[in-house]
Backbone and ligand atoms as CSV (ligand in chain L), in Angstrom:
chain,resi,resn,atom,element,x,y,z
A,1,MET,N,N,0.880,-1.190,0.000
A,1,MET,CA,C,0.000,0.000,0.000
A,1,MET,C,C,0.910,1.231,0.000
A,2,THR,N,N,0.842,1.944,-1.127
A,2,THR,CA,C,1.651,3.183,-1.229
A,2,THR,C,C,0.789,4.382,-0.843
A,3,THR,N,N,1.286,5.121,0.157
A,3,THR,CA,C,0.553,6.305,0.630
A,3,THR,C,C,1.250,7.573,0.168
A,4,VAL,N,N,0.441,8.455,-0.439
A,4,VAL,CA,C,0.945,9.753,-0.898
A,4,VAL,C,C,0.385,10.828,0.029
A,5,ILE,N,N,1.251,11.786,0.407
A,5,ILE,CA,C,0.802,12.876,1.288
A,5,ILE,C,C,1.109,14.215,0.638
A,6,THR,N,N,0.183,15.146,0.786
A,6,THR,CA,C,0.389,16.500,0.271
A,6,THR,C,C,-0.301,17.488,1.193
A,7,TYR,N,N,-0.033,18.784,0.954
A,7,TYR,CA,C,-0.585,19.828,1.837
A,7,TYR,C,C,-1.027,21.009,0.981
A,8,GLY,N,N,-1.983,21.768,1.527
A,8,GLY,CA,C,-2.361,23.004,0.827
A,8,GLY,C,C,-3.552,23.693,1.465
A,9,THR,N,N,-3.825,24.892,0.985
A,9,THR,CA,C,-4.983,25.667,1.462
A,9,THR,C,C,-6.246,25.215,0.746
A,10,PHE,N,N,-6.148,24.999,-0.566
A,10,PHE,CA,C,-7.260,24.523,-1.401
A,10,PHE,C,C,-8.501,25.409,-1.265
A,11,ASP,N,N,-8.283,26.728,-1.258
A,11,ASP,CA,C,-9.418,27.649,-1.204
A,11,ASP,C,C,-10.005,27.828,-2.600
A,12,LEU,N,N,-11.341,28.052,-2.656
A,12,LEU,CA,C,-12.010,28.206,-3.976
A,12,LEU,C,C,-11.553,27.072,-4.897
A,13,PHE,N,N,-11.817,25.862,-4.498
A,13,PHE,CA,C,-11.363,24.630,-5.148
A,13,PHE,C,C,-11.503,24.742,-6.671
A,14,HIS,N,N,-10.427,24.558,-7.402
A,14,HIS,CA,C,-10.491,24.763,-8.860
A,14,HIS,C,C,-9.746,23.639,-9.590
A,15,VAL,N,N,-9.746,23.751,-10.903
A,15,VAL,CA,C,-9.252,22.658,-11.747
A,15,VAL,C,C,-7.747,22.403,-11.514
A,16,GLY,N,N,-7.038,23.434,-11.082
A,16,GLY,CA,C,-5.609,23.219,-10.786
A,16,GLY,C,C,-5.438,22.273,-9.620
A,17,HIS,N,N,-6.301,22.448,-8.618
A,17,HIS,CA,C,-6.271,21.551,-7.446
A,17,HIS,C,C,-6.688,20.144,-7.864
A,18,VAL,N,N,-7.765,20.065,-8.650
A,18,VAL,CA,C,-8.291,18.740,-9.056
A,18,VAL,C,C,-7.227,17.969,-9.832
A,19,ARG,N,N,-6.580,18.668,-10.799
A,19,ARG,CA,C,-5.590,17.978,-11.638
A,19,ARG,C,C,-4.393,17.525,-10.817
A,20,LEU,N,N,-4.019,18.322,-9.839
A,20,LEU,CA,C,-2.888,17.913,-8.992
A,20,LEU,C,C,-3.274,16.688,-8.168
A,21,LEU,N,N,-4.447,16.753,-7.537
A,21,LEU,CA,C,-4.878,15.639,-6.678
A,21,LEU,C,C,-5.049,14.370,-7.511
A,22,LYS,N,N,-5.544,14.523,-8.746
A,22,LYS,CA,C,-5.708,13.350,-9.628
A,22,LYS,C,C,-4.346,12.713,-9.896
A,23,ARG,N,N,-3.365,13.542,-10.261
A,23,ARG,CA,C,-2.022,12.999,-10.578
A,23,ARG,C,C,-1.365,12.420,-9.323
A,24,LEU,N,N,-1.587,13.089,-8.183
A,24,LEU,CA,C,-1.007,12.551,-6.948
A,24,LEU,C,C,-1.616,11.191,-6.624
A,25,SER,N,N,-2.919,11.047,-6.855
A,25,SER,CA,C,-3.581,9.767,-6.521
A,25,SER,C,C,-3.058,8.639,-7.404
A,26,GLN,N,N,-2.561,9.004,-8.579
A,26,GLN,CA,C,-2.035,7.985,-9.512
A,26,GLN,C,C,-0.629,7.513,-9.112
A,27,LEU,N,N,-0.042,8.227,-8.114
A,27,LEU,CA,C,1.311,7.833,-7.667
A,27,LEU,C,C,1.249,6.695,-6.644
A,28,GLY,N,N,0.047,6.461,-6.087
A,28,GLY,CA,C,-0.018,5.439,-5.024
A,28,GLY,C,C,-1.421,4.872,-4.850
A,29,ASP,N,N,-1.627,4.203,-3.708
A,29,ASP,CA,C,-2.942,3.569,-3.457
A,29,ASP,C,C,-3.869,4.480,-2.666
A,30,GLN,N,N,-3.269,5.362,-1.871
A,30,GLN,CA,C,-4.130,6.300,-1.155
A,30,GLN,C,C,-3.446,7.658,-1.059
A,31,LEU,N,N,-4.288,8.708,-1.030
A,31,LEU,CA,C,-3.796,10.088,-0.990
A,31,LEU,C,C,-4.393,10.783,0.220
A,32,ILE,N,N,-3.511,11.240,1.118
A,32,ILE,CA,C,-3.996,11.985,2.289
A,32,ILE,C,C,-3.522,13.426,2.164
A,33,VAL,N,N,-4.412,14.333,2.524
A,33,VAL,CA,C,-4.167,15.761,2.265
A,33,VAL,C,C,-4.241,16.575,3.550
A,34,GLY,N,N,-3.162,17.308,3.821
A,34,GLY,CA,C,-3.145,18.245,4.951
A,34,GLY,C,C,-3.743,19.567,4.494
A,35,ILE,N,N,-4.863,19.943,5.118
A,35,ILE,CA,C,-5.536,21.204,4.744
A,35,ILE,C,C,-5.111,22.276,5.739
A,36,SER,N,N,-4.595,23.388,5.199
A,36,SER,CA,C,-4.127,24.462,6.087
A,36,SER,C,C,-5.272,25.004,6.934
A,37,SER,N,N,-5.042,25.087,8.245
A,37,SER,CA,C,-6.069,25.671,9.130
A,37,SER,C,C,-6.187,27.161,8.822
A,38,ASP,N,N,-7.244,27.776,9.282
A,38,ASP,CA,C,-7.427,29.225,9.064
A,38,ASP,C,C,-6.289,29.992,9.730
A,39,GLU,N,N,-5.877,29.532,10.909
A,39,GLU,CA,C,-4.797,30.213,11.625
A,39,GLU,C,C,-3.481,30.072,10.849
A,40,PHE,N,N,-3.210,28.867,10.336
A,40,PHE,CA,C,-1.947,28.672,9.588
A,40,PHE,C,C,-1.972,29.478,8.297
A,41,ASN,N,N,-3.162,29.592,7.713
A,41,ASN,CA,C,-3.281,30.422,6.503
A,41,ASN,C,C,-2.794,31.845,6.759
A,42,LEU,N,N,-3.174,32.370,7.917
A,42,LEU,CA,C,-2.755,33.742,8.258
A,42,LEU,C,C,-1.224,33.792,8.343
A,43,LEU,N,N,-0.642,32.725,8.905
A,43,LEU,CA,C,0.831,32.671,8.976
A,43,LEU,C,C,1.435,32.639,7.574
A,44,LYS,N,N,0.685,32.004,6.628
A,44,LYS,CA,C,1.172,31.931,5.236
A,44,LYS,C,C,0.847,33.222,4.480
A,45,GLY,N,N,0.210,34.171,5.189
A,45,GLY,CA,C,-0.150,35.434,4.527
A,45,GLY,C,C,-1.353,35.299,3.638
A,46,LYS,N,N,-2.174,34.301,3.910
A,46,LYS,CA,C,-3.385,34.081,3.097
A,46,LYS,C,C,-4.621,34.232,3.969
A,47,SER,N,N,-5.713,34.761,3.382
A,47,SER,CA,C,-6.989,34.682,4.116
A,47,SER,C,C,-7.961,34.005,3.151
A,48,SER,N,N,-8.359,32.795,3.510
A,48,SER,CA,C,-9.178,32.035,2.543
A,48,SER,C,C,-10.645,32.464,2.622
A,49,PHE,N,N,-11.327,32.312,1.499
A,49,PHE,CA,C,-12.753,32.659,1.430
A,49,PHE,C,C,-13.556,31.657,2.260
A,50,PHE,N,N,-13.207,30.339,2.062
A,50,PHE,CA,C,-13.901,29.283,2.810
A,50,PHE,C,C,-13.117,28.925,4.072
A,51,SER,N,N,-13.852,28.564,5.101
A,51,SER,CA,C,-13.222,28.190,6.383
A,51,SER,C,C,-12.486,26.852,6.225
A,52,TYR,N,N,-11.678,26.540,7.243
A,52,TYR,CA,C,-10.980,25.246,7.223
A,52,TYR,C,C,-11.991,24.104,7.051
A,53,GLU,N,N,-13.059,24.146,7.845
A,53,GLU,CA,C,-14.058,23.051,7.810
A,53,GLU,C,C,-14.640,22.883,6.406
A,54,GLU,N,N,-14.950,24.012,5.769
A,54,GLU,CA,C,-15.540,23.944,4.415
A,54,GLU,C,C,-14.509,23.434,3.409
A,55,ARG,N,N,-13.267,23.928,3.501
A,55,ARG,CA,C,-12.233,23.490,2.554
A,55,ARG,C,C,-11.928,22.004,2.754
A,56,ALA,N,N,-11.918,21.567,4.012
A,56,ALA,CA,C,-11.652,20.148,4.297
A,56,ALA,C,C,-12.779,19.284,3.726
A,57,GLU,N,N,-14.019,19.735,3.888
A,57,GLU,CA,C,-15.186,18.971,3.377
A,57,GLU,C,C,-15.131,18.878,1.854
A,58,ILE,N,N,-14.762,19.983,1.202
A,58,ILE,CA,C,-14.711,20.000,-0.270
A,58,ILE,C,C,-13.617,19.048,-0.764
A,59,VAL,N,N,-12.409,19.160,-0.194
A,59,VAL,CA,C,-11.302,18.315,-0.668
A,59,VAL,C,C,-11.570,16.848,-0.359
A,60,GLU,N,N,-12.145,16.584,0.817
A,60,GLU,CA,C,-12.415,15.181,1.184
A,60,GLU,C,C,-13.460,14.553,0.262
A,61,SER,N,N,-14.297,15.432,-0.353
A,61,SER,CA,C,-15.352,14.904,-1.247
A,61,SER,C,C,-14.789,14.583,-2.632
A,62,CYS,N,N,-13.534,15.000,-2.864
A,62,CYS,CA,C,-12.903,14.733,-4.168
A,62,CYS,C,C,-12.584,13.238,-4.275
A,63,LYS,N,N,-12.942,12.654,-5.416
A,63,LYS,CA,C,-12.808,11.185,-5.519
A,63,LYS,C,C,-11.355,10.712,-5.481
A,64,TYR,N,N,-10.411,11.615,-5.689
A,64,TYR,CA,C,-8.999,11.205,-5.693
A,64,TYR,C,C,-8.400,11.169,-4.279
A,65,VAL,N,N,-9.151,11.721,-3.315
A,65,VAL,CA,C,-8.621,11.911,-1.962
A,65,VAL,C,C,-9.169,10.839,-1.014
A,66,THR,N,N,-8.253,10.225,-0.254
A,66,THR,CA,C,-8.672,9.210,0.717
A,66,THR,C,C,-9.150,9.869,2.001
A,67,SER,N,N,-8.323,10.809,2.527
A,67,SER,CA,C,-8.717,11.503,3.764
A,67,SER,C,C,-7.944,12.820,3.880
A,68,VAL,N,N,-8.442,13.658,4.774
A,68,VAL,CA,C,-7.781,14.943,5.005
A,68,VAL,C,C,-7.493,15.092,6.500
A,69,PHE,N,N,-6.569,15.982,6.810
A,69,PHE,CA,C,-6.253,16.284,8.213
A,69,PHE,C,C,-5.793,17.732,8.266
A,70,PRO,N,N,-5.802,18.350,9.447
A,70,PRO,CA,C,-5.443,19.774,9.529
A,70,PRO,C,C,-3.934,19.998,9.488
A,71,GLU,N,N,-3.551,21.030,8.773
A,71,GLU,CA,C,-2.150,21.461,8.769
A,71,GLU,C,C,-2.081,22.726,9.619
A,72,HIS,N,N,-1.395,22.632,10.750
A,72,HIS,CA,C,-1.359,23.758,11.690
A,72,HIS,C,C,-0.088,24.600,11.582
A,73,ASP,N,N,1.003,23.996,11.082
A,73,ASP,CA,C,2.273,24.741,11.021
A,73,ASP,C,C,3.202,24.115,9.981
A,74,TRP,N,N,4.360,24.821,9.769
A,74,TRP,CA,C,5.317,24.320,8.777
A,74,TRP,C,C,6.030,23.062,9.261
A,75,GLN,N,N,6.095,22.899,10.597
A,75,GLN,CA,C,6.992,21.869,11.151
A,75,GLN,C,C,6.379,20.462,11.219
A,76,GLN,N,N,5.076,20.331,11.001
A,76,GLN,CA,C,4.450,19.028,11.300
A,76,GLN,C,C,4.657,17.947,10.235
A,77,LYS,N,N,5.244,18.307,9.099
A,77,LYS,CA,C,5.307,17.350,7.983
A,77,LYS,C,C,6.065,16.061,8.348
A,78,ARG,N,N,7.219,16.223,9.009
A,78,ARG,CA,C,8.013,15.027,9.344
A,78,ARG,C,C,7.202,14.064,10.221
A,79,GLU,N,N,6.551,14.665,11.208
A,79,GLU,CA,C,5.742,13.848,12.151
A,79,GLU,C,C,4.571,13.187,11.408
A,80,ASP,N,N,3.963,13.950,10.501
A,80,ASP,CA,C,2.817,13.411,9.720
A,80,ASP,C,C,3.259,12.251,8.835
A,81,ILE,N,N,4.414,12.409,8.188
A,81,ILE,CA,C,4.895,11.366,7.264
A,81,ILE,C,C,5.072,10.051,8.023
A,82,VAL,N,N,5.615,10.173,9.261
A,82,VAL,CA,C,5.802,8.959,10.093
A,82,VAL,C,C,4.452,8.442,10.571
A,83,LYS,N,N,3.615,9.381,11.054
A,83,LYS,CA,C,2.311,8.974,11.627
A,83,LYS,C,C,1.437,8.265,10.589
A,84,TYR,N,N,1.443,8.817,9.363
A,84,TYR,CA,C,0.560,8.242,8.331
A,84,TYR,C,C,1.278,7.215,7.470
A,85,GLY,N,N,2.573,7.003,7.747
A,85,GLY,CA,C,3.327,6.016,6.954
A,85,GLY,C,C,3.385,6.396,5.481
A,86,ALA,N,N,3.589,7.696,5.228
A,86,ALA,CA,C,3.599,8.168,3.835
A,86,ALA,C,C,4.869,7.683,3.119
A,87,ASP,N,N,4.680,7.188,1.895
A,87,ASP,CA,C,5.826,6.737,1.083
A,87,ASP,C,C,6.293,7.837,0.129
A,88,ILE,N,N,5.340,8.727,-0.216
A,88,ILE,CA,C,5.650,9.817,-1.159
A,88,ILE,C,C,5.084,11.118,-0.612
A,89,PHE,N,N,5.938,12.143,-0.570
A,89,PHE,CA,C,5.485,13.509,-0.249
A,89,PHE,C,C,5.495,14.243,-1.579
A,90,ALA,N,N,4.390,14.858,-1.959
A,90,ALA,CA,C,4.345,15.509,-3.275
A,90,ALA,C,C,3.601,16.836,-3.210
A,91,MET,N,N,4.098,17.784,-4.011
A,91,MET,CA,C,3.495,19.124,-4.084
A,91,MET,C,C,3.578,19.605,-5.525
A,92,GLY,N,N,2.871,20.682,-5.803
A,92,GLY,CA,C,3.033,21.349,-7.092
A,92,GLY,C,C,4.425,21.970,-7.163
A,93,ASP,N,N,4.926,22.161,-8.394
A,93,ASP,CA,C,6.340,22.564,-8.510
A,93,ASP,C,C,6.603,24.038,-8.203
A,94,ASP,N,N,5.587,24.779,-7.777
A,94,ASP,CA,C,5.884,26.110,-7.244
A,94,ASP,C,C,6.632,25.949,-5.926
A,95,TRP,N,N,6.621,24.752,-5.379
A,95,TRP,CA,C,7.338,24.445,-4.143
A,95,TRP,C,C,8.632,23.687,-4.415
A,96,LYS,N,N,9.018,23.574,-5.693
A,96,LYS,CA,C,10.179,22.741,-6.047
A,96,LYS,C,C,11.409,23.037,-5.174
A,97,GLY,N,N,11.914,21.997,-4.572
A,97,GLY,CA,C,13.133,22.134,-3.759
A,97,GLY,C,C,12.885,22.501,-2.308
A,98,LYS,N,N,11.694,23.052,-2.027
A,98,LYS,CA,C,11.452,23.582,-0.676
A,98,LYS,C,C,11.351,22.474,0.382
A,99,PHE,N,N,10.999,21.276,-0.022
A,99,PHE,CA,C,10.776,20.209,0.970
A,99,PHE,C,C,11.719,19.029,0.752
A,100,ASP,N,N,12.848,19.274,0.067
A,100,ASP,CA,C,13.790,18.173,-0.212
A,100,ASP,C,C,14.350,17.563,1.072
A,101,ASP,N,N,14.306,18.339,2.164
A,101,ASP,CA,C,14.855,17.827,3.426
A,101,ASP,C,C,14.071,16.621,3.950
A,102,LEU,N,N,12.869,16.408,3.375
A,102,LEU,CA,C,12.043,15.273,3.828
A,102,LEU,C,C,12.478,13.963,3.150
A,103,SER,N,N,13.465,14.067,2.233
A,103,SER,CA,C,13.805,12.877,1.417
A,103,SER,C,C,14.451,11.762,2.219
A,104,ASP,N,N,14.826,12.038,3.476
A,104,ASP,CA,C,15.352,10.918,4.293
A,104,ASP,C,C,14.192,10.062,4.833
A,105,LEU,N,N,12.968,10.642,4.778
A,105,LEU,CA,C,11.796,9.914,5.319
A,105,LEU,C,C,10.995,9.221,4.216
A,106,CYS,N,N,10.940,9.883,3.049
A,106,CYS,CA,C,10.100,9.335,1.963
A,106,CYS,C,C,10.536,9.973,0.645
A,107,GLU,N,N,9.965,9.478,-0.444
A,107,GLU,CA,C,10.261,10.068,-1.749
A,107,GLU,C,C,9.628,11.458,-1.806
A,108,VAL,N,N,10.336,12.414,-2.363
A,108,VAL,CA,C,9.803,13.794,-2.486
A,108,VAL,C,C,9.609,14.082,-3.973
A,109,VAL,N,N,8.368,14.453,-4.339
A,109,VAL,CA,C,8.022,14.652,-5.754
A,109,VAL,C,C,7.350,16.008,-5.941
A,110,TYR,N,N,7.720,16.686,-7.036
A,110,TYR,CA,C,7.062,17.968,-7.369
A,110,TYR,C,C,6.433,17.800,-8.749
A,111,LEU,N,N,5.145,18.078,-8.844
A,111,LEU,CA,C,4.458,17.918,-10.138
A,111,LEU,C,C,4.169,19.302,-10.729
A,112,THR,N,N,4.134,19.394,-12.022
A,112,THR,CA,C,3.909,20.717,-12.632
A,112,THR,C,C,2.537,21.261,-12.248
A,113,ARG,N,N,2.543,22.545,-11.965
A,113,ARG,CA,C,1.288,23.249,-11.637
A,113,ARG,C,C,0.450,23.377,-12.909
A,114,THR,N,N,-0.851,23.538,-12.728
A,114,THR,CA,C,-1.723,23.858,-13.866
A,114,THR,C,C,-1.630,25.362,-14.099
A,115,GLU,N,N,-1.255,25.739,-15.320
A,115,GLU,CA,C,-1.065,27.162,-15.620
A,115,GLU,C,C,-2.405,27.913,-15.664
A,116,ASP,N,N,-2.310,29.238,-15.486
A,116,ASP,CA,C,-3.454,30.154,-15.707
A,116,ASP,C,C,-4.667,29.922,-14.826
A,117,VAL,N,N,-4.480,29.260,-13.721
A,117,VAL,CA,C,-5.588,29.232,-12.744
A,117,VAL,C,C,-4.988,29.232,-11.343
A,118,SER,N,N,-5.558,30.080,-10.511
A,118,SER,CA,C,-5.125,30.118,-9.107
A,118,SER,C,C,-6.233,30.784,-8.296
A,119,THR,N,N,-6.239,30.511,-7.022
A,119,THR,CA,C,-7.237,31.132,-6.143
A,119,THR,C,C,-7.111,32.651,-6.213
A,120,THR,N,N,-5.857,33.122,-6.245
A,120,THR,CA,C,-5.631,34.586,-6.295
A,120,THR,C,C,-6.263,35.181,-7.550
A,121,LYS,N,N,-6.054,34.504,-8.698
A,121,LYS,CA,C,-6.614,35.016,-9.958
A,121,LYS,C,C,-8.139,35.046,-9.902
A,122,ILE,N,N,-8.721,34.007,-9.324
A,122,ILE,CA,C,-10.189,33.943,-9.227
A,122,ILE,C,C,-10.697,35.118,-8.388
A,123,LYS,N,N,-10.030,35.339,-7.232
A,123,LYS,CA,C,-10.455,36.441,-6.352
A,123,LYS,C,C,-10.338,37.775,-7.080
A,124,LYS,N,N,-9.225,37.959,-7.807
A,124,LYS,CA,C,-9.009,39.236,-8.509
A,124,LYS,C,C,-10.091,39.453,-9.558
A,125,SER,N,N,-10.389,38.422,-10.358
A,125,SER,CA,C,-11.375,38.626,-11.438
A,125,SER,C,C,-12.762,38.864,-10.841
A,126,LEU,N,N,-13.056,38.241,-9.723
A,126,LEU,CA,C,-14.373,38.460,-9.096
A,126,LEU,C,C,-14.466,39.894,-8.571
A,127,SER,N,N,-13.391,40.367,-7.966
A,127,SER,CA,C,-13.458,41.754,-7.425
A,127,SER,C,C,-13.528,42.735,-8.591
A,128,LYS,N,N,-12.880,42.422,-9.704
A,128,LYS,CA,C,-12.912,43.296,-10.900
A,128,LYS,C,C,-14.359,43.415,-11.390
A,129,ILE,N,N,-15.056,42.250,-11.414
A,129,ILE,CA,C,-16.455,42.284,-11.894
A,129,ILE,C,C,-17.246,43.243,-11.016
A,130,ASP,N,N,-17.039,43.210,-9.718
A,130,ASP,CA,C,-17.795,44.109,-8.818
A,130,ASP,C,C,-17.578,45.558,-9.249
A,131,VAL,N,N,-16.335,45.932,-9.472
A,131,VAL,CA,C,-16.014,47.334,-9.809
A,131,VAL,C,C,-16.647,47.679,-11.152
A,132,GLU,N,N,-16.480,46.779,-12.137
A,132,GLU,CA,C,-17.045,47.068,-13.470
A,132,GLU,C,C,-18.565,47.196,-13.375
A,133,GLU,N,N,-19.155,46.319,-12.586
A,133,GLU,CA,C,-20.625,46.323,-12.430
A,133,GLU,C,C,-21.066,47.641,-11.806
A,134,LEU,N,N,-20.320,48.050,-10.787
A,134,LEU,CA,C,-20.679,49.327,-10.122
A,134,LEU,C,C,-20.568,50.477,-11.106
A,135,ASP,N,N,-19.530,50.461,-11.934
A,135,ASP,CA,C,-19.376,51.538,-12.938
A,135,ASP,C,C,-20.570,51.556,-13.888
A,136,ARG,N,N,-21.016,50.361,-14.308
A,136,ARG,CA,C,-22.160,50.284,-15.242
A,136,ARG,C,C,-23.422,50.823,-14.562
A,137,ILE,N,N,-23.620,50.460,-13.327
A,137,ILE,CA,C,-24.818,50.925,-12.599
A,137,ILE,C,C,-24.779,52.449,-12.457
A,138,GLU,N,N,-23.585,52.954,-12.132
A,138,GLU,CA,C,-23.443,54.400,-11.934
A,138,GLU,C,C,-23.747,55.152,-13.232
A,139,SER,N,N,-23.235,54.657,-14.340
A,139,SER,CA,C,-23.474,55.397,-15.607
A,139,SER,C,C,-24.949,55.300,-16.009
A,140,SER,N,N,-25.576,54.175,-15.706
A,140,SER,CA,C,-27.027,54.084,-16.014
A,140,SER,C,C,-27.811,55.062,-15.142
A,141,LEU,N,N,-27.377,55.183,-13.902
A,141,LEU,CA,C,-28.071,56.129,-12.995
A,141,LEU,C,C,-27.943,57.550,-13.533
A,142,HIS,N,N,-26.746,57.895,-14.018
A,142,HIS,CA,C,-26.532,59.244,-14.582
A,142,HIS,C,C,-27.475,59.466,-15.778
A,143,ASP,N,N,-27.626,58.416,-16.594
A,143,ASP,CA,C,-28.537,58.535,-17.756
A,143,ASP,C,C,-29.961,58.806,-17.271
A,144,VAL,N,N,-30.377,58.069,-16.269
A,144,VAL,CA,C,-31.757,58.242,-15.746
A,144,VAL,C,C,-31.922,59.660,-15.198
A,145,ILE,N,N,-30.906,60.112,-14.455
A,145,ILE,CA,C,-30.988,61.467,-13.868
A,145,ILE,C,C,-31.114,62.513,-14.974
A,146,SER,N,N,-30.323,62.356,-16.047
A,146,SER,CA,C,-30.394,63.382,-17.110
A,146,SER,C,C,-31.753,63.323,-17.815
A,147,ILE,N,N,-32.307,62.097,-17.967
A,147,ILE,CA,C,-33.638,62.015,-18.605
A,147,ILE,C,C,-34.683,62.702,-17.714
A,148,VAL,N,N,-34.615,62.416,-16.424
A,148,VAL,CA,C,-35.593,63.023,-15.488
A,148,VAL,C,C,-35.462,64.544,-15.519
A,149,LYS,N,N,-34.221,65.007,-15.538
A,149,LYS,CA,C,-33.991,66.468,-15.560
A,149,LYS,C,C,-34.577,67.078,-16.832
A,150,SER,N,N,-34.319,66.382,-17.940
A,150,SER,CA,C,-34.804,66.969,-19.217
A,150,SER,C,C,-36.327,66.975,-19.239
A,151,LEU,N,N,-36.941,65.944,-18.681
A,151,LEU,CA,C,-38.426,65.905,-18.651
A,151,LEU,C,C,-38.960,66.989,-17.725
A,152,SER,N,N,-38.256,67.229,-16.621
A,152,SER,CA,C,-38.801,68.199,-15.636
A,152,SER,C,C,-38.690,69.633,-16.180
A,153,LEU,N,N,-37.810,69.845,-17.155
A,153,LEU,CA,C,-37.627,71.210,-17.698
A,153,LEU,C,C,-38.724,71.545,-18.709
A,154,LYS,N,N,-39.408,70.495,-19.215
A,154,LYS,CA,C,-40.415,70.751,-20.288
A,154,LYS,C,C,-41.708,71.325,-19.700
L,1,LIG,N1,N,-1.619,23.938,-7.465
L,1,LIG,C1,C,-1.470,23.488,-8.774
L,1,LIG,N2,N,-1.920,24.243,-9.802
L,1,LIG,C2,C,-2.530,25.429,-9.561
L,1,LIG,C3,C,-2.706,25.893,-8.231
L,1,LIG,C4,C,-2.234,25.109,-7.187
L,1,LIG,O1,O,-0.915,22.396,-9.011
L,1,LIG,N3,N,-2.984,26.169,-10.631
L,1,LIG,C5,C,-1.101,23.099,-6.380
L,1,LIG,C6,C,-0.022,23.787,-5.564
L,1,LIG,O2,O,1.248,23.643,-6.185
L,1,LIG,C7,C,-0.102,23.032,-4.245
L,1,LIG,C8,C,-1.596,22.631,-4.160
L,1,LIG,O3,O,-2.144,22.809,-5.470
L,1,LIG,O4,O,0.693,21.848,-4.318
L,1,LIG,C9,C,-2.362,23.500,-3.187
L,1,LIG,O5,O,-2.131,24.849,-3.539
L,1,LIG,P1,P,-2.578,25.990,-2.467
L,1,LIG,O6,O,-3.964,25.732,-2.042
L,1,LIG,O7,O,-2.207,27.303,-3.063
L,1,LIG,O8,O,-1.658,25.639,-1.223
L,1,LIG,P2,P,-0.293,26.367,-0.803
L,1,LIG,O9,O,-0.571,27.760,-0.395
L,1,LIG,O10,O,0.678,26.102,-1.876
L,1,LIG,O11,O,0.044,25.581,0.562
L,1,LIG,O12,O,2.805,23.343,3.651
L,1,LIG,C10,C,2.496,23.513,2.289
L,1,LIG,C11,C,1.455,24.577,2.109
L,1,LIG,O13,O,0.331,24.339,2.930
L,1,LIG,C12,C,1.052,24.643,0.640
């Protein structure tokens, strides 16, 4: 039984996460995922849209994932690898080289990230829509005001 372990925030679950988890699941018989707690997210400089509980529920519902557990800090990986008997530690290659020190415990693998999708990009495009929408509403309001003014002058 080959166990693969990985970690992440997995906020606004998207196709980049799915493709990574799918490829990770193909490396072994089971895939366990450490989901960053809300507190650890703050340490990582992230504030996720969904809470830890919601992100854990979403990732655990993914068919490629066997189980999830909380990631509270940077230091717990070694203990987790031993506790869960992980044979492979794997991450997207934006982390390439960062966890090589774990190679005395298990195989360390970095898989290519899915380009052009990220939680940050999703958040940015959603906030952009809000601003654009507000601009459209404002200009329509100006049109209505000018029509009302022109009618009131007649
Ligand atoms: N990922 C990916 N392709 C994307 C976006 C993310 O393959 N387009 C991968 C990342 O490389 C990472 C995993 O999906 O392996 C989770 O990404 P995040 O939710 O952004 O997690 P991160 O902030 O990288 O946290 O201790 C490790 C950290 O908890 C990792």
